[in-house]
N, C-alpha and C positions, 0 to 999 in steps of 0.2 A: 504494500500500500504506500502511496506517496502522500507526503504531508507538504502543504504549501504555506508559505508565509510571504506577505508583501514586504518588500524591502523598506518602503516608506511607511512611517507610522501614522498615516492619515487615511481617511476615507475619501474616496473619489468624490469630487464636488462638481459643480457646473463648469469648473475650469477645464475639465477633461472633455475634449471634443466628442460629440456623438455623431453617428452617421444617419443620413436621411436619404430617401429615394423619391424620385418623381415617377409618375405613371405616364407612359406614352399615349398620346392622343393620335389616332389614325385619321388622316385627312388634313384639311387646312383650316383657315378661319381663325376666329378669335380664340377658340379653345386651344389651338396649336400655339398661338402666341402666349397663352397662359402657361402651357407646358414649358415652352422655351424660357419664359421668365423664371420659372421654378428651377429649371435645369441649369441654365447658363448664367443666371444672376446678372444680366446686363442692365437691368433696371432695379430700382430699389424694391424692397419687399412690399411696401405700401403701393407703389405703382403697379407692381405685378398683381397684387391682390385686386386692384381695380379692373385690370384686364380680365382676370378670372371671373369676377363678379359680373362684368358685362357679358362674358360668354355664357355664364349660367342663366342670366336673365333674358338674353336676347337671341341666343343661337339655338337652332333646332339640332339636337344631337341624339345619337342612339344612347342606350343606357350605359354602355361601356365607356363612351367618351364623356358622358355627363358625370359618372362616378369618378373617372380619372381627373376631371376638372375640379371636382370638390376636393379630391386628395391633393392636387397641385396647389389649390388655393390654401388648403390647410398647411402645406409646407411653407408657403410664403407668410402666412399668419404666424406660424411657429417662429420663423426667422425674425419676425417683427416683435416677438415677445408676447404675442396674443395667444397664449396657450389654450385657454378655454374656448376661444373661437376656432382654433385649429382642431381641437378635439371634437367640437360640434361638426365641423366639416368631415372629419374622419368617420364619425357616426353615420352621417348621411350617406357617405360613399359606401360604407359597409352594408347598409340596408339595401342599397341599389345593387351592389356586387360584392357579396360576402366572401368570395374566394380569391381576392387579390391580396397577395402577401405584402406588397409595398404599403398598402394602407395601414396594416397592422404594424409594420416596421416603423412608420412615421408616428403612429399613435404611441408606440413604445418610447420613441424619442421624446415626445411631448411629456409623457409621464416621467421620464428621467429628468427633464428640465424642471418639472414640478416637484422633484424629489419624492415621487410616489413610486418607489422601486417595485413593490409587490404588484401594482397594476401594470407597470412596465413589463414585468416577467410574463404576465398573462398574455399581453399583446405580442411580445416578442416570441413566445413559444408558438403562438398561432402563426406568426410570420414564417417561422422555421418549418412548422408543419406544412404550410402551403408552399414551401420552397420559393420564397420571395426571389425576384430577379436579382436583387442585391443581397443574396443570402449571407455573404461575408459580413455585411453591415448589421444584419439581424443578430448574428453571433457576437459581433463586437459590442453592440448595444446591450445584449443580454449579459455579457461579461461585466459591463459596468453595473447593471442592476444587481447581478449576483454578488459582486464584491460589496456593494452597498447594503446588502442584506446579510452579510457575513459568510457567504459561501465562497471562500477563497479558492478552493479546489475547482469548483464549477466555473468560476471566473477565469482562472488560468486556462482551463481546457477550452473555454469558449474563445478566449483571445487567440489560442493556438489554432482552433478551427478557422477563425477569421483569417489568420495568416496563411493557413494551408489553402483556403479557397481563393485568396487573392494575395499572392506573395508581394505584390507591389504596394499594398496598403500598409504604409509605414507605421500608422498609429498602433496597430496590433503589436508590431515588434517592440515599439516603445513601451507599451503597457506590459508585455511579457517580461521585459528586462527588469521590472520592478520586483519580480517574484524570485524566490529561492526555492528550488525543489530539493527535498531531502528524503531519503528512504527511511521508512520506519523500522 
């Protein structure tokens, strides 16, 4: 059995970056502009939110694109620090399309920012179960939540899984370097 201890004597706080994901919108129009605002961050979060709101209110979309637009607006609201509004958008998106892992991934990130780590674990477990397109990010975020609930071993193995899934994701390597693995 392995025993893990964090090198640093602190609990992860909001200073540790979390990972978020956008949901692709198929087609063009304002909904695609919303997706691009969330993905590429070429406009401010509040300007991007306005684009998404305009798409939601004025554009005819299929259920998939509408749900994706709510998720993308939630990402922008989360970046703007409007966590309750982001969570509301994720709830709407989940009701429209309950099997999109990226929505649960983002919901988990919002819960991490609220320091509600148990709720984050529920959302992130679902994102992993649904094999979110950014699965490495779901494992990384779950590691943050696990560490903050005292599950150091689970946190370490989730940081490792995030690194295995995406070796170019440097944040996982940085987090793993804080741990010391010793045999029992």
